[in-house]
Structure formats: C-alpha cells, structure tokens
N, C-alpha and C positions, 0 to 999 in steps of 0.2 A: 388727376383731378377727381374730386368727389363727384359721384354721379348726380347728387342732389343739385349741383350747379349747372348741369346740362341744360342749355337753353335759357339760363337765368342771366338777366342783364343787371339786376340789382340784388344786393344781399343786405338784409336788415338784421341788426342785433337786437336782442331783448334781454331784460333782466327780470327774474321771477324771485319773489320772497314768499316762502311758505311758512306759516306759523301755526303750531299745534295749540289751539285754544281749548282743546277738550281736556278731560281729566284722565284720559287713557293714552297709552303709547300706541302710535299708529305707524304704518309703513306705506310709503308711496309704491304702488304696484305698476301702474300704467299711465300713459298720457294719450289724449285724443284731441287733435287739433282740426279745426275747420278753417281753411285759408282761402280768402278771396284775393285773387291776383288781378286787381284793376279790371281791365276789359278782357282779360284772358281766361276768365272762368274761376271755378272753385275746385278745391281738392281737399281730401281728408288725409291726415297723417296720424298713425297710431303706432304705439310700440311699448315695450317694457321700460319702465322707469324713465329717468331723464338723465341725459349726458352719461349713460352707462351706469347709473346708480339707482338703487331702490332704497333710499334712506329711511331709517326708523327715527321717529321723533317722539321724545318723551313730552309730557305736558309742559307747555311753555317754551319748548325748544323751537328753533327756526332753522330752515335750510334755504340757502340762496344759490342760484345758478344763473349762468348766462349761456345763451345759445344764439342761433341765427336762423333766418328764414329767407331762402332765395325766391325771387319773383321775376317774372318776365317783364312786367310793367313797373312803372315808377311809384306805384302806390298800391295799398291793399289793406286788408284787415285779417286779424287772427284771433280766434276765440276757441274755447273748448272746455275740457274738464280733465281732472286727474282722478284716477281710481285709487282709493286707499283701502287698507283693512285695519281693523282694530286688532292689535297683535295677539291679545289673549284669546278673544273669542273667534278670530279670523273672519268676522263679519265685514263684508265689503260695503263701501259707500263712495259716492261721487261728489266731487267739489268742483263747481263751475268756475271757469276762468273767464272774466268779462272780456269783451272785444278790445283789442289793441289796434290802434291805427298805425300803419307802417307807411311812413313818408320820408323821403330824403330831406336832409337838412336844408337844401336850397329851396325846397317847396314851402318851407315854413316862414320864409321872409316875405 
C-alpha cells in the first residue's frame, strides 16, 4: 500500500492542464501544494516535477496529467504553485494554481 494512503478514508483525483503561453521554451521543475483536509488540518506537499516528469514546453504547447490526493475527511481544498524555468536563461518563476475543491460525488447532489 502506498504510504500516502495511510490514514486516508477518501482519495480524490484531479486533472491539470498546463499551457505555455509565453514566447520561450519552459520546463516544469517543482510542485508545491497546500492541502486542507476538512476538519483534520492542513499540510504541504512539495517535490520535483509532476508524476515523475519535468516536461519541457515550447511556446503554445500543453501538458496534461492526472493525479490524486488522499484525505482523512470527506472534503478539502488544494492549491499551490509550480516552479518553472525558462530553458535558455535558466531563470526560475512560479505559476499559481488556484484552489480546487475536493468533494465526493455524493456530496454534490
């Protein structure tokens, strides 16, 4: 069993689409998430790339991925940022990811 599931009663999937709208080739280096687990508190998750990848995106290209977030409670939120670099200059910059609400389908009815 994946250690991230230890103590989790709910697992939420999410889909991210990243589009390079700049005029430069960029590379995703890191992710940083702030996760609120209902009444169970907050935690931070950070790491290299996403789903084991650090994709390079030319101008106009997009990258999509799906992942998941385990929670102890039946609702939560998740927001954060990605750290990218401009490939040629190696200058780093952050791109905010707005909050996503994590709710089970039965709670939406």
